[in-house]
Steps between C-alpha positions, in 0.01 A plus 500: 500500500708788639372727223139411589564581867666834417214594267237416764694683774546817291133503399367445854729764654404742224134435577560561870680824417207619292265417787728708724490783245120508507521623863174310560497341847273210401660430161661157464655302213297199380716196418307185397660191650290219349662296224199549268552877485828444314389240249279709271707606199269796435570638850794732568602282799605239245832687482580397859602172658251398768777335701723809475220730620435283807870480586543877469200558729643258755841669484354849542294381795798332665689833471200670663471725197133426427176445682295229329123439511412159363239479223167319535173422325213719623134402549420594140760259369736777394874440544657776707877502430781521753603860570826644633645834607853614578613519865826507695822548307328518162272788597802673656681469166197643319494792746870561438457492123175698521270525201689562178417558136626243257428402145222243493524237230166419332338177620481199270120474521293628208405868521176425311239335722154372407251442781143378524235471771413156633130507602542186712777630723403866445865583448729608216702235318794537265447367146741361243499659155664492158708791374397718209650815349322732745611301806859483376502878443349571845757273663794655317386855587452421867832317525669812356320716756588267789863504394499882488335547839776298670742781408306751714442562870136559596453614857285705740635824642343462843647458846512174694201590716273569202627185328466257793213645703311651206527319169613152608264489800207601279585238237539229767139542615261217410250761374746668264349555156672626186366821349435334164334180631125487560315289755546418868615147411818650355623624839820338622844599635771582249880473510722800425841442340708740288647207304161398359528680166447226242165518318273237348199540270204307637207418271164385636211259440712277277512771231780714361239767426414552868718654767866515403599765751852523645552376857789443739659840569505601867380853411168352384417356843568796726221744602459763229590786733852359535572494127580871518819413689642264236843584365666349194879498528471755782300750294142615571217358291162599360188289438253556216164325477247458219173662606177292502663232286254209529181712495627660180567155353146400598349780291739438211407129506130588470568761230335767717614861557660580834288703743642846560701576808629274775379142444513441876282803583153363580345844554507478878478821700663616821336759726279607214787562257651298214812324622822691461769256390748670731313444827543187708137375497506492121838326481413231755163424338645504149760242607223264614297563182807429285567176690139389466464578129823316419389209719173479303704480179776266627330274755384209282290357784303820545493477879714796605355678804598821674666448835391681815756777455391566142132500600577760767693713248223483240214526750318232299504121455615295202156481335454877518843565351441243224176675405685832466777341293251339260313830469827670399624207286203284385741290290665359814184304586555275196866420574496471881639166615580376149877530514535785250777637720732211411476600131567860596798386708643331193475829309658699781776238528573547130516875558731446798734284294525769232576767760766287670670397176491853354682635806732200512613588146606837648668326797238643737366273774126519552322308776147383410212500747249368244360826353748737664876533458791623711829637365771745603360850532716647225352248250141619551459633144630177346261299719194708408585482130541120517164470680324716240648304209422159652138589579439640153658193338281262704171691509519751217423803717671753724511407871452718801799491734477589866716767656837344588551382858823670598772366729444604862744781576486451878723195449694634204873413506790719390711420191849562377526681165571162342153387604622257764343495842673690780521203734648699792200732499259207481662330798478820706137555405373141527676301769486124428336565163501218246509754220861613544615143577335371185621784276857495630545140384342587165746784437793281601388244244470770232851619568638150443347450154 
C-alpha cells in the first residue's frame, strides 16, 4: 500500500508543478475522486489506487499545501471533477525550484488515436480499433520521434512581461482561437506549458484515411506571431510553410490544372489599383480570404461565417465573399461542406511524417505545425529539401514553399563559440526570464551525460 501512496503522491505533486509551470492564474489540476473513475481498465486512472489518491489529497490539504474545490454534477448531467492547486509551503517550494527543464518520459497511452463524431451528443468520441501494418508503423515512428524530442529543450526567447502579460494572457481568454482552427465554436482558453512536447496522431470520423495530424506540442497552440521566438537548445529557429497546400490538393483531386498566380487573389482592387502583396490592405484581406477558402474545404458542416472583424476587413459579408471565391474556384462549390479537408489532412499528415522522420534520421529536430515546420536556423537547407522530397513522394509534383519565417532578432540571445547559450547575458537582458532558467537546467543535464 505504501508504494500506491508514493505513486499517487508523486503524480499529484507533478501535476501541481506542471499547473504552476503554465503560469495560468485560473489553471487547476483535475483529480477525479469517485470510485467509478478508477474501475475502468481502459482508463489511465486504472493505474492508481482510489483509496491512495483520496488519502494523499487529505494529507496535502491537512498540510495546507493545496486548495481543493469539490466536484459536482452540473445541470446537464456532466460530472465535473474535483480540482486542486498548490498553495502555502508547496507553492513556496515551486517558487524556490522555479521552472526547470527535465527529460520527459513518454506516456503509456497510445500515440495513435481514432475519433468519431457522435451526432446525438454533438461531441467527439474516442474509438477502439485493431492494429494493422500501417498503424504499427505510424506508432513506431511517432514513438521514436517522441523519444528524440525529450532530449531537446524547446523554449521561447521572450521576457517575463511578454510571456505573462502577452502570450499567456492572450491564450487564457475565453475567445482565444487557434490560427489553424476554423469556426467560432472552436474558441476556448488554452494552457501553456514548456513540458508539453509529446505528440499524438489523431484520426477522424472513425477512419484511418481521414485526419491523422500530429497534436500535443505546446508550440502548436501559441499565437503564430510568437513562433518566431522559439529556440531549440538555445539556438534560433526558422519556420517553413507549404504554400496553398489544400487548394492545390483540391485541383489535383479533380485532375484540373492550377489557375495561374496566387490562389488566394480574388482580383480585388484597392484605390483603383491591383493589390500590391507588400501593402497592409492586401495582406490583411488575403489572410481572411485564405482562412475562408480553407474553411470551405475543411468545414464538413459548411456553416463557417465571417466574424465582425473579418467583415470589416473585407468590406463585404460572407455571401459576397463566397460568390467571389466560387467565381475564382468554381470547383469549390462541389466540395464545400463535404469533409474533403479531412482527406487532405490525412495526406498532409503523411507528408509531415516523412519530413519529421527524414530529419530525425539526420538527428535534426523538426517541430510540426501541420503543414509548416520549425527547426534550428542552421538546418534550413535540410528542412527545405526534406519538405520537397516528402511532397513529391506523396503528390508526385513539386511544391511551392513560402519564404522562411526567421527568428526575431530583437530578442536574439548571444552564444559561446561552442553553441551554448550565454546565460549571464540572458539574465542581464531579460530579468526574471524563463528562458535562461529553463536552458540553464538543460545544459547542466547535458554536462552530466
